ZAKE-41098 format. One record per atom (N, C-alpha, C): residue in three letters; x negated, y negated, z; atom name. Coordinates in pm, whole numbers, plus 50000, padded with zeros to 5 digits. Layout:
BEGIN
<aa ala	u X	v Y	w Z	at CA>;
...
This chain:
BEGIN
<aa met	u 49915	v 50115	w 50000	at N>;
<aa met	u 50000	v 50000	w 50000	at CA>;
<aa met	u 49909	v 49877	w 50000	at C>;
<aa asn	u 49938	v 49785	w 49906	at N>;
<aa asn	u 49852	v 49667	w 49900	at CA>;
<aa asn	u 49904	v 49557	w 49991	at C>;
<aa asn	u 49828	v 49451	w 50003	at N>;
<aa asn	u 49855	v 49341	w 50095	at CA>;
<aa asn	u 49986	v 49269	w 50061	at C>;
<aa leu	u 50016	v 49252	w 49933	at N>;
<aa leu	u 50138	v 49182	w 49889	at CA>;
<aa leu	u 50263	v 49262	w 49927	at C>;
<aa thr	u 50259	v 49391	w 49909	at N>;
<aa thr	u 50372	v 49476	w 49943	at CA>;
<aa thr	u 50395	v 49475	w 50095	at C>;
<aa leu	u 50288	v 49475	w 50171	at N>;
<aa leu	u 50300	v 49470	w 50316	at CA>;
<aa leu	u 50365	v 49339	w 50362	at C>;
<aa arg	u 50326	v 49228	w 50302	at N>;
<aa arg	u 50386	v 49097	w 50336	at CA>;
<aa arg	u 50535	v 49094	w 50303	at C>;
<aa lys	u 50571	v 49146	w 50187	at N>;
<aa lys	u 50712	v 49150	w 50148	at CA>;
<aa lys	u 50793	v 49236	w 50245	at C>;
<aa ser	u 50737	v 49347	w 50287	at N>;
<aa ser	u 50806	v 49436	w 50381	at CA>;
<aa ser	u 50826	v 49367	w 50516	at C>;
<aa leu	u 50722	v 49298	w 50565	at N>;
<aa leu	u 50733	v 49226	w 50692	at CA>;
<aa leu	u 50836	v 49112	w 50682	at C>;
<aa leu	u 50837	v 49039	w 50570	at N>;
<aa leu	u 50934	v 48931	w 50551	at CA>;
<aa leu	u 51076	v 48986	w 50550	at C>;
<aa phe	u 51095	v 49099	w 50480	at N>;
<aa phe	u 51227	v 49161	w 50476	at CA>;
<aa phe	u 51269	v 49208	w 50615	at C>;
<aa leu	u 51177	v 49265	w 50690	at N>;
<aa leu	u 51206	v 49311	w 50825	at CA>;
<aa leu	u 51242	v 49194	w 50917	at C>;
<aa cys	u 51172	v 49081	w 50905	at N>;
<aa cys	u 51204	v 48962	w 50985	at CA>;
<aa cys	u 51342	v 48907	w 50951	at C>;
<aa leu	u 51374	v 48901	w 50821	at N>;
<aa leu	u 51506	v 48853	w 50780	at CA>;
<aa leu	u 51617	v 48945	w 50832	at C>;
<aa leu	u 51594	v 49074	w 50822	at N>;
<aa leu	u 51693	v 49170	w 50869	at CA>;
<aa leu	u 51712	v 49159	w 51020	at C>;
<aa thr	u 51604	v 49142	w 51095	at N>;
<aa thr	u 51612	v 49125	w 51240	at CA>;
<aa thr	u 51688	v 48996	w 51274	at C>;
<aa gly	u 51662	v 48889	w 51201	at N>;
<aa gly	u 51733	v 48762	w 51224	at CA>;
<aa gly	u 51882	v 48775	w 51200	at C>;
<aa leu	u 51919	v 48848	w 51095	at N>;
<aa leu	u 52061	v 48870	w 51067	at CA>;
<aa leu	u 52128	v 48950	w 51179	at C>;
<aa val	u 52064	v 49054	w 51226	at N>;
<aa val	u 52121	v 49137	w 51333	at CA>;
<aa val	u 52137	v 49055	w 51460	at C>;
<aa ile	u 52035	v 48975	w 51495	at N>;
<aa ile	u 52044	v 48891	w 51614	at CA>;
<aa ile	u 52155	v 48787	w 51598	at C>;
<aa gly	u 52165	v 48728	w 51479	at N>;
<aa gly	u 52272	v 48630	w 51452	at CA>;
<aa gly	u 52410	v 48690	w 51465	at C>;
<aa trp	u 52431	v 48811	w 51410	at N>;
<aa trp	u 52561	v 48877	w 51422	at CA>;
<aa trp	u 52594	v 48908	w 51568	at C>;
<aa ala	u 52491	v 48950	w 51642	at N>;
<aa ala	u 52514	v 48982	w 51784	at CA>;
<aa ala	u 52554	v 48856	w 51861	at C>;
<aa met	u 52487	v 48745	w 51834	at N>;
<aa met	u 52522	v 48619	w 51902	at CA>;
<aa met	u 52661	v 48572	w 51862	at C>;
<aa ala	u 52696	v 48585	w 51735	at N>;
<aa ala	u 52829	v 48544	w 51690	at CA>;
<aa ala	u 52937	v 48629	w 51754	at C>;
<aa ala	u 52913	v 48757	w 51766	at N>;
<aa ala	u 53011	v 48846	w 51829	at CA>;
<aa ala	u 53029	v 48811	w 51976	at C>;
<aa lys	u 52918	v 48781	w 52045	at N>;
<aa lys	u 52926	v 48744	w 52186	at CA>;
<aa lys	u 53001	v 48612	w 52203	at C>;
<aa ala	u 52974	v 48514	w 52115	at N>;
<aa ala	u 53043	v 48385	w 52122	at CA>;
<aa ala	u 53190	v 48403	w 52091	at C>;
<aa asn	u 53222	v 48490	w 51998	at N>;
<aa asn	u 53362	v 48514	w 51961	at CA>;
<aa asn	u 53438	v 48577	w 52076	at C>;
<aa glu	u 53374	v 48667	w 52150	at N>;
<aa glu	u 53440	v 48729	w 52266	at CA>;
<aa glu	u 53471	v 48629	w 52375	at C>;
<aa ser	u 53383	v 48532	w 52394	at N>;
<aa ser	u 53405	v 48433	w 52500	at CA>;
<aa ser	u 53481	v 48311	w 52451	at C>;
<aa gly	u 53517	v 48307	w 52323	at N>;
<aa gly	u 53595	v 48197	w 52269	at CA>;
<aa gly	u 53515	v 48072	w 52240	at C>;
<aa glu	u 53384	v 48081	w 52235	at N>;
<aa glu	u 53300	v 47966	w 52210	at CA>;
<aa glu	u 53252	v 47967	w 52067	at C>;
<aa glu	u 53209	v 47852	w 52019	at N>;
<aa glu	u 53142	v 47844	w 51890	at CA>;
<aa glu	u 52994	v 47829	w 51916	at C>;
<aa leu	u 52913	v 47880	w 51824	at N>;
<aa leu	u 52769	v 47871	w 51841	at CA>;
<aa leu	u 52726	v 47725	w 51838	at C>;
<aa gly	u 52629	v 47692	w 51920	at N>;
<aa gly	u 52571	v 47558	w 51918	at CA>;
<aa gly	u 52650	v 47455	w 51996	at C>;
<aa glu	u 52763	v 47489	w 52051	at N>;
<aa glu	u 52842	v 47394	w 52127	at CA>;
<aa glu	u 52857	v 47443	w 52270	at C>;
<aa glu	u 52850	v 47351	w 52361	at N>;
<aa glu	u 52875	v 47387	w 52500	at CA>;
<aa glu	u 53025	v 47385	w 52523	at C>;
<aa ser	u 53075	v 47489	w 52586	at N>;
<aa ser	u 53219	v 47497	w 52606	at CA>;
<aa ser	u 53257	v 47424	w 52734	at C>;
<aa glu	u 53371	v 47358	w 52729	at N>;
<aa glu	u 53426	v 47293	w 52847	at CA>;
<aa glu	u 53531	v 47386	w 52904	at C>;
<aa lys	u 53516	v 47424	w 53025	at N>;
<aa lys	u 53609	v 47515	w 53090	at CA>;
<aa lys	u 53721	v 47434	w 53155	at C>;
<aa thr	u 53825	v 47405	w 53078	at N>;
<aa thr	u 53939	v 47331	w 53131	at CA>;
<aa thr	u 54064	v 47416	w 53114	at C>;
<aa glu	u 54153	v 47401	w 53204	at N>;
<aa glu	u 54280	v 47472	w 53196	at CA>;
<aa glu	u 54368	v 47403	w 53091	at C>;
<aa pro	u 54429	v 47480	w 53002	at N>;
<aa pro	u 54516	v 47417	w 52903	at CA>;
<aa pro	u 54639	v 47358	w 52971	at C>;
<aa gly	u 54672	v 47237	w 52932	at N>;
<aa gly	u 54789	v 47171	w 52987	at CA>;
<aa gly	u 54914	v 47204	w 52908	at C>;
<aa pro	u 55025	v 47147	w 52948	at N>;
<aa pro	u 55149	v 47173	w 52875	at CA>;
<aa pro	u 55142	v 47116	w 52734	at C>;
<aa thr	u 55213	v 47179	w 52646	at N>;
<aa thr	u 55222	v 47139	w 52507	at CA>;
<aa thr	u 55359	v 47077	w 52486	at C>;
<aa val	u 55369	v 46987	w 52390	at N>;
<aa val	u 55496	v 46921	w 52362	at CA>;
<aa val	u 55539	v 46954	w 52220	at C>;
<aa val	u 55666	v 46989	w 52203	at N>;
<aa val	u 55725	v 47014	w 52072	at CA>;
<aa val	u 55828	v 46905	w 52045	at C>;
<aa glu	u 55815	v 46840	w 51931	at N>;
<aa glu	u 55908	v 46733	w 51893	at CA>;
<aa glu	u 56038	v 46792	w 51841	at C>;
<aa val	u 56149	v 46735	w 51882	at N>;
<aa val	u 56281	v 46771	w 51831	at CA>;
<aa val	u 56323	v 46659	w 51736	at C>;
<aa pro	u 56376	v 46692	w 51618	at N>;
<aa pro	u 56420	v 46585	w 51527	at CA>;
<aa pro	u 56523	v 46494	w 51593	at C>;
<aa val	u 56524	v 46368	w 51552	at N>;
<aa val	u 56616	v 46269	w 51608	at CA>;
<aa val	u 56760	v 46312	w 51579	at C>;
<aa met	u 56845	v 46294	w 51680	at N>;
<aa met	u 56987	v 46332	w 51667	at CA>;
<aa met	u 57075	v 46212	w 51693	at C>;
<aa leu	u 57195	v 46217	w 51638	at N>;
<aa leu	u 57297	v 46119	w 51671	at CA>;
<aa leu	u 57380	v 46175	w 51786	at C>;
<aa met	u 57397	v 46093	w 51889	at N>;
<aa met	u 57473	v 46135	w 52007	at CA>;
<aa met	u 57598	v 46048	w 52015	at C>;
<aa pro	u 57717	v 46108	w 52011	at N>;
<aa pro	u 57839	v 46028	w 52019	at CA>;
<aa pro	u 57862	v 45978	w 52161	at C>;
<aa ile	u 57907	v 45855	w 52170	at N>;
<aa ile	u 57945	v 45796	w 52299	at CA>;
<aa ile	u 58095	v 45771	w 52290	at C>;
<aa ala	u 58169	v 45852	w 52365	at N>;
<aa ala	u 58315	v 45846	w 52361	at CA>;
<aa ala	u 58368	v 45849	w 52504	at C>;
<aa thr	u 58487	v 45796	w 52521	at N>;
<aa thr	u 58551	v 45797	w 52652	at CA>;
<aa thr	u 58610	v 45935	w 52680	at C>;
<aa ala	u 58659	v 45957	w 52800	at N>;
<aa ala	u 58717	v 46086	w 52837	at CA>;
<aa ala	u 58838	v 46119	w 52752	at C>;
<aa ser	u 58910	v 46018	w 52704	at N>;
<aa ser	u 59027	v 46042	w 52619	at CA>;
<aa ser	u 58987	v 46081	w 52478	at C>;
<aa gly	u 58857	v 46072	w 52449	at N>;
<aa gly	u 58810	v 46110	w 52316	at CA>;
<aa gly	u 58792	v 45992	w 52222	at C>;
<aa arg	u 58818	v 45872	w 52272	at N>;
<aa arg	u 58804	v 45754	w 52186	at CA>;
<aa arg	u 58656	v 45724	w 52163	at C>;
<aa met	u 58621	v 45725	w 52037	at N>;
<aa met	u 58482	v 45705	w 51998	at CA>;
<aa met	u 58445	v 45558	w 52013	at C>;
<aa lys	u 58333	v 45532	w 52080	at N>;
<aa lys	u 58286	v 45395	w 52098	at CA>;
<aa lys	u 58172	v 45364	w 52001	at C>;
<aa tyr	u 58070	v 45450	w 51998	at N>;
<aa tyr	u 57956	v 45429	w 51908	at CA>;
<aa tyr	u 57869	v 45554	w 51910	at C>;
<aa tyr	u 57768	v 45554	w 51826	at N>;
<aa tyr	u 57668	v 45661	w 51826	at CA>;
<aa tyr	u 57536	v 45603	w 51876	at C>;
<aa ala	u 57460	v 45685	w 51944	at N>;
<aa ala	u 57325	v 45648	w 51988	at CA>;
<aa ala	u 57227	v 45746	w 51924	at C>;
<aa tyr	u 57108	v 45697	w 51892	at N>;
<aa tyr	u 57002	v 45782	w 51840	at CA>;
<aa tyr	u 56923	v 45837	w 51959	at C>;
<aa leu	u 56902	v 45968	w 51959	at N>;
<aa leu	u 56834	v 46034	w 52069	at CA>;
<aa leu	u 56715	v 46111	w 52015	at C>;
<aa ala	u 56595	v 46078	w 52064	at N>;
<aa ala	u 56473	v 46150	w 52027	at CA>;
<aa ala	u 56422	v 46224	w 52150	at C>;
<aa leu	u 56398	v 46354	w 52134	at N>;
<aa leu	u 56358	v 46440	w 52246	at CA>;
<aa leu	u 56225	v 46510	w 52218	at C>;
<aa gln	u 56163	v 46552	w 52327	at N>;
<aa gln	u 56048	v 46640	w 52322	at CA>;
<aa gln	u 56072	v 46753	w 52421	at C>;
<aa leu	u 56025	v 46871	w 52386	at N>;
<aa leu	u 56033	v 46985	w 52475	at CA>;
<aa leu	u 55895	v 47013	w 52530	at C>;
<aa glu	u 55883	v 47016	w 52662	at N>;
<aa glu	u 55755	v 47046	w 52724	at CA>;
<aa glu	u 55742	v 47198	w 52735	at C>;
<aa ile	u 55634	v 47251	w 52680	at N>;
<aa ile	u 55609	v 47394	w 52681	at CA>;
<aa ile	u 55495	v 47419	w 52780	at C>;
<aa pro	u 55523	v 47478	w 52898	at N>;
<aa pro	u 55420	v 47496	w 52999	at CA>;
<aa pro	u 55302	v 47581	w 52952	at C>;
<aa ser	u 55327	v 47684	w 52873	at N>;
<aa ser	u 55220	v 47770	w 52825	at CA>;
<aa ser	u 55199	v 47747	w 52675	at C>;
<aa pro	u 55080	v 47703	w 52635	at N>;
<aa pro	u 55055	v 47680	w 52492	at CA>;
<aa pro	u 55079	v 47804	w 52405	at C>;
<aa asn	u 55072	v 47923	w 52465	at N>;
<aa asn	u 55097	v 48045	w 52389	at CA>;
<aa asn	u 55242	v 48056	w 52343	at C>;
<aa asp	u 55334	v 47986	w 52410	at N>;
<aa asp	u 55476	v 47993	w 52375	at CA>;
<aa asp	u 55517	v 47889	w 52270	at C>;
<aa arg	u 55426	v 47802	w 52231	at N>;
<aa arg	u 55460	v 47694	w 52139	at CA>;
<aa arg	u 55521	v 47746	w 52009	at C>;
<aa trp	u 55460	v 47846	w 51949	at N>;
<aa trp	u 55507	v 47892	w 51819	at CA>;
<aa trp	u 55643	v 47960	w 51829	at C>;
<aa ser	u 55669	v 48031	w 51936	at N>;
<aa ser	u 55800	v 48095	w 51950	at CA>;
<aa ser	u 55909	v 47989	w 51968	at C>;
<aa val	u 55876	v 47878	w 52034	at N>;
<aa val	u 55972	v 47769	w 52049	at CA>;
<aa val	u 55992	v 47698	w 51915	at C>;
<aa glu	u 55884	v 47672	w 51843	at N>;
<aa glu	u 55897	v 47607	w 51713	at CA>;
<aa glu	u 55975	v 47693	w 51614	at C>;
<aa asp	u 55959	v 47825	w 51622	at N>;
<aa asp	u 56036	v 47914	w 51534	at CA>;
<aa asp	u 56185	v 47904	w 51561	at C>;
<aa lys	u 56224	v 47879	w 51684	at N>;
<aa lys	u 56366	v 47870	w 51722	at CA>;
<aa lys	u 56419	v 47726	w 51718	at C>;
<aa leu	u 56339	v 47632	w 51671	at N>;
<aa leu	u 56380	v 47491	w 51672	at CA>;
<aa leu	u 56511	v 47466	w 51598	at C>;
<aa pro	u 56540	v 47529	w 51484	at N>;
<aa pro	u 56672	v 47508	w 51422	at CA>;
<aa pro	u 56789	v 47549	w 51512	at C>;
<aa tyr	u 56772	v 47658	w 51586	at N>;
<aa tyr	u 56877	v 47704	w 51677	at CA>;
<aa tyr	u 56890	v 47610	w 51797	at C>;
<aa ile	u 56776	v 47562	w 51845	at N>;
<aa ile	u 56777	v 47466	w 51957	at CA>;
<aa ile	u 56848	v 47338	w 51914	at C>;
<aa leu	u 56813	v 47287	w 51797	at N>;
<aa leu	u 56874	v 47164	w 51746	at CA>;
<aa leu	u 57025	v 47181	w 51729	at C>;
<aa asp	u 57068	v 47294	w 51676	at N>;
<aa asp	u 57211	v 47321	w 51659	at CA>;
<aa asp	u 57281	v 47324	w 51795	at C>;
<aa ala	u 57221	v 47391	w 51893	at N>;
<aa ala	u 57281	v 47398	w 52027	at CA>;
<aa ala	u 57288	v 47260	w 52091	at C>;
<aa phe	u 57185	v 47179	w 52072	at N>;
<aa phe	u 57184	v 47043	w 52128	at CA>;
<aa phe	u 57294	v 46958	w 52066	at C>;
<aa ile	u 57307	v 46962	w 51934	at N>;
<aa ile	u 57409	v 46882	w 51866	at CA>;
<aa ile	u 57548	v 46924	w 51911	at C>;
<aa arg	u 57571	v 47054	w 51919	at N>;
<aa arg	u 57702	v 47102	w 51966	at CA>;
<aa arg	u 57731	v 47054	w 52109	at C>;
<aa glu	u 57631	v 47065	w 52196	at N>;
<aa glu	u 57648	v 47023	w 52335	at CA>;
<aa glu	u 57677	v 46874	w 52345	at C>;
<aa leu	u 57605	v 46794	w 52271	at N>;
<aa leu	u 57624	v 46648	w 52277	at CA>;
<aa leu	u 57758	v 46604	w 52220	at C>;
<aa his	u 57814	v 46682	w 52128	at N>;
<aa his	u 57942	v 46646	w 52068	at CA>;
<aa his	u 58062	v 46703	w 52143	at C>;
<aa glu	u 58041	v 46807	w 52223	at N>;
<aa glu	u 58152	v 46871	w 52293	at CA>;
<aa glu	u 58180	v 46811	w 52430	at C>;
<aa asn	u 58083	v 46746	w 52489	at N>;
<aa asn	u 58097	v 46698	w 52627	at CA>;
<aa asn	u 58066	v 46548	w 52634	at C>;
<aa pro	u 58125	v 46478	w 52732	at N>;
<aa pro	u 58098	v 46335	w 52746	at CA>;
<aa pro	u 57953	v 46309	w 52786	at C>;
<aa asn	u 57899	v 46201	w 52735	at N>;
<aa asn	u 57759	v 46165	w 52762	at CA>;
<aa asn	u 57748	v 46036	w 52843	at C>;
<aa ile	u 57858	v 46000	w 52909	at N>;
<aa ile	u 57861	v 45875	w 52986	at CA>;
<aa ile	u 57899	v 45902	w 53130	at C>;
<aa val	u 57881	v 45802	w 53215	at N>;
<aa val	u 57912	v 45813	w 53357	at CA>;
<aa val	u 58040	v 45735	w 53387	at C>;
<aa asp	u 58131	v 45795	w 53461	at N>;
<aa asp	u 58255	v 45731	w 53506	at CA>;
<aa asp	u 58334	v 45666	w 53393	at C>;
<aa asn	u 58336	v 45732	w 53279	at N>;
<aa asn	u 58414	v 45686	w 53163	at CA>;
<aa asn	u 58371	v 45546	w 53116	at C>;
<aa asn	u 58248	v 45507	w 53149	at N>;
<aa asn	u 58195	v 45376	w 53110	at CA>;
<aa asn	u 58097	v 45397	w 52995	at C>;
<aa pro	u 58133	v 45355	w 52872	at N>;
<aa pro	u 58045	v 45378	w 52758	at CA>;
<aa pro	u 57915	v 45298	w 52761	at C>;
<aa arg	u 57899	v 45214	w 52861	at N>;
<aa arg	u 57774	v 45138	w 52874	at CA>;
<aa arg	u 57673	v 45205	w 52967	at C>;
<aa val	u 57714	v 45315	w 53031	at N>;
<aa val	u 57624	v 45386	w 53123	at CA>;
<aa val	u 57606	v 45529	w 53070	at C>;
<aa ile	u 57487	v 45557	w 53021	at N>;
<aa ile	u 57456	v 45689	w 52965	at CA>;
<aa ile	u 57412	v 45783	w 53078	at C>;
<aa asp	u 57466	v 45904	w 53076	at N>;
<aa asp	u 57438	v 46004	w 53180	at CA>;
<aa asp	u 57311	v 46083	w 53146	at C>;
<aa ile	u 57196	v 46021	w 53165	at N>;
<aa ile	u 57068	v 46084	w 53130	at CA>;
<aa ile	u 57046	v 46215	w 53209	at C>;
<aa pro	u 57060	v 46215	w 53342	at N>;
<aa pro	u 57038	v 46342	w 53415	at CA>;
<aa pro	u 57134	v 46453	w 53370	at C>;
<aa gly	u 57259	v 46417	w 53345	at N>;
<aa gly	u 57355	v 46517	w 53301	at CA>;
<aa gly	u 57322	v 46572	w 53163	at C>;
<aa ile	u 57281	v 46485	w 53073	at N>;
<aa ile	u 57243	v 46528	w 52938	at CA>;
<aa ile	u 57124	v 46624	w 52945	at C>;
<aa lys	u 57022	v 46587	w 53023	at N>;
<aa lys	u 56903	v 46671	w 53035	at CA>;
<aa lys	u 56939	v 46808	w 53095	at C>;
<aa ala	u 57025	v 46809	w 53194	at N>;
<aa ala	u 57064	v 46936	w 53258	at CA>;
<aa ala	u 57141	v 47024	w 53160	at C>;
<aa arg	u 57232	v 46966	w 53084	at N>;
<aa arg	u 57311	v 47044	w 52987	at CA>;
<aa arg	u 57223	v 47098	w 52875	at C>;
<aa leu	u 57129	v 47016	w 52826	at N>;
<aa leu	u 57041	v 47062	w 52719	at CA>;
<aa leu	u 56944	v 47169	w 52769	at C>;
<aa ser	u 56899	v 47155	w 52893	at N>;
<aa ser	u 56814	v 47259	w 52953	at CA>;
<aa ser	u 56889	v 47392	w 52962	at C>;
<aa ala	u 57016	v 47386	w 52995	at N>;
<aa ala	u 57097	v 47508	w 53002	at CA>;
<aa ala	u 57109	v 47572	w 52864	at C>;
<aa arg	u 57122	v 47492	w 52758	at N>;
<aa arg	u 57130	v 47548	w 52622	at CA>;
<aa arg	u 57000	v 47615	w 52582	at C>;
<aa val	u 56887	v 47555	w 52620	at N>;
<aa val	u 56757	v 47616	w 52588	at CA>;
<aa val	u 56743	v 47748	w 52664	at C>;
<aa his	u 56787	v 47749	w 52788	at N>;
<aa his	u 56781	v 47872	w 52867	at CA>;
<aa his	u 56870	v 47981	w 52805	at C>;
<aa asp	u 56985	v 47940	w 52749	at N>;
<aa asp	u 57073	v 48036	w 52681	at CA>;
<aa asp	u 57002	v 48099	w 52561	at C>;
<aa ile	u 56922	v 48021	w 52490	at N>;
<aa ile	u 56855	v 48070	w 52370	at CA>;
<aa ile	u 56742	v 48165	w 52405	at C>;
<aa phe	u 56658	v 48129	w 52504	at N>;
<aa phe	u 56540	v 48209	w 52535	at CA>;
<aa phe	u 56562	v 48307	w 52650	at C>;
<aa gly	u 56648	v 48273	w 52744	at N>;
<aa gly	u 56670	v 48360	w 52858	at CA>;
<aa gly	u 56557	v 48358	w 52959	at C>;
<aa asp	u 56464	v 48266	w 52942	at N>;
<aa asp	u 56353	v 48255	w 53037	at CA>;
<aa asp	u 56312	v 48109	w 53047	at C>;
<aa asp	u 56201	v 48084	w 53116	at N>;
<aa asp	u 56154	v 47947	w 53137	at CA>;
<aa asp	u 56043	v 47909	w 53038	at C>;
<aa arg	u 56061	v 47947	w 52913	at N>;
<aa arg	u 55962	v 47916	w 52810	at CA>;
<aa arg	u 55950	v 47766	w 52786	at C>;
<aa val	u 56061	v 47694	w 52805	at N>;
<aa val	u 56062	v 47549	w 52789	at CA>;
<aa val	u 56075	v 47488	w 52928	at C>;
<aa gly	u 55986	v 47394	w 52958	at N>;
<aa gly	u 55989	v 47327	w 53088	at CA>;
<aa gly	u 56087	v 47211	w 53083	at C>;
<aa glu	u 56035	v 47092	w 53096	at N>;
<aa glu	u 56118	v 46972	w 53100	at CA>;
<aa glu	u 56159	v 46928	w 52960	at C>;
<aa ile	u 56279	v 46872	w 52951	at N>;
<aa ile	u 56323	v 46807	w 52828	at CA>;
<aa ile	u 56296	v 46658	w 52849	at C>;
<aa ile	u 56213	v 46602	w 52762	at N>;
<aa ile	u 56171	v 46463	w 52774	at CA>;
<aa ile	u 56249	v 46379	w 52675	at C>;
<aa ile	u 56315	v 46275	w 52725	at N>;
<aa ile	u 56384	v 46182	w 52636	at CA>;
<aa ile	u 56281	v 46079	w 52592	at C>;
<aa lys	u 56239	v 46093	w 52469	at N>;
<aa lys	u 56136	v 46006	w 52413	at CA>;
<aa lys	u 56191	v 45867	w 52387	at C>;
<aa ser	u 56311	v 45862	w 52330	at N>;
<aa ser	u 56377	v 45733	w 52310	at CA>;
<aa ser	u 56528	v 45752	w 52297	at C>;
<aa leu	u 56598	v 45650	w 52338	at N>;
<aa leu	u 56744	v 45644	w 52326	at CA>;
<aa leu	u 56776	v 45507	w 52270	at C>;
<aa ala	u 56820	v 45504	w 52146	at N>;
<aa ala	u 56847	v 45377	w 52079	at CA>;
<aa ala	u 56998	v 45356	w 52071	at C>;
<aa leu	u 57042	v 45249	w 52136	at N>;
<aa leu	u 57183	v 45211	w 52136	at CA>;
<aa leu	u 57207	v 45109	w 52025	at C>;
<aa pro	u 57328	v 45101	w 51976	at N>;
<aa pro	u 57356	v 45005	w 51869	at CA>;
<aa pro	u 57335	v 44860	w 51915	at C>;
<aa arg	u 57312	v 44776	w 51819	at N>;
<aa arg	u 57294	v 44633	w 51846	at CA>;
<aa arg	u 57420	v 44579	w 51913	at C>;
<aa gly	u 57401	v 44499	w 52014	at N>;
<aa gly	u 57513	v 44437	w 52082	at CA>;
<aa gly	u 57560	v 44514	w 52204	at C>;
<aa val	u 57518	v 44638	w 52220	at N>;
<aa val	u 57557	v 44715	w 52337	at CA>;
<aa val	u 57451	v 44692	w 52443	at C>;
<aa gln	u 57493	v 44646	w 52557	at N>;
<aa gln	u 57401	v 44616	w 52667	at CA>;
<aa gln	u 57410	v 44726	w 52772	at C>;
<aa gly	u 57418	v 44849	w 52730	at N>;
<aa gly	u 57436	v 44959	w 52824	at CA>;
<aa gly	u 57312	v 44984	w 52907	at C>;
<aa ser	u 57334	v 45019	w 53031	at N>;
<aa ser	u 57222	v 45058	w 53117	at CA>;
<aa ser	u 57214	v 45209	w 53115	at C>;
<aa lys	u 57094	v 45259	w 53121	at N>;
<aa lys	u 57073	v 45404	w 53121	at CA>;
<aa lys	u 57044	v 45449	w 53263	at C>;
<aa gln	u 57121	v 45543	w 53309	at N>;
<aa gln	u 57107	v 45587	w 53449	at CA>;
<aa gln	u 56995	v 45689	w 53458	at C>;
<aa gly	u 56899	v 45663	w 53547	at N>;
<aa gly	u 56793	v 45756	w 53584	at CA>;
<aa gly	u 56721	v 45829	w 53474	at C>;
<aa his	u 56604	v 45785	w 53433	at N>;
<aa his	u 56521	v 45859	w 53337	at CA>;
<aa his	u 56456	v 45965	w 53413	at C>;
């Protein structure tokens, strides 16, 4: 074996060793959830939020007389990030249940169309989410915004 062949063999052996070591390091990093070259921050994942499309909420008196519509934007707090996709998959069903609930029951306090029943709305919508999942996959329902029509000076009870 001449000197050139020996050098080529050693170079090939070094490259092969580097590849094996690289694969081993990548496998170890993959098991621990880290990427190579980055220091991992060990933080607990916080709750995730899923946006619900804006809905129209009817404001009517107990007799059924329609006063106006309000725009309602919600977010669903998901305590475990692992449940986010299962909640997003059911979002059409959640939205349908929310719209039905908001249209079937009064959304005001003491038959006063200027006082929106925020705690009651949140409790009723939470019950609908529980009906869909049967567990506590969704935490708090967050009212992101409630837009009342121009000229209505309604106060919102308890956010």
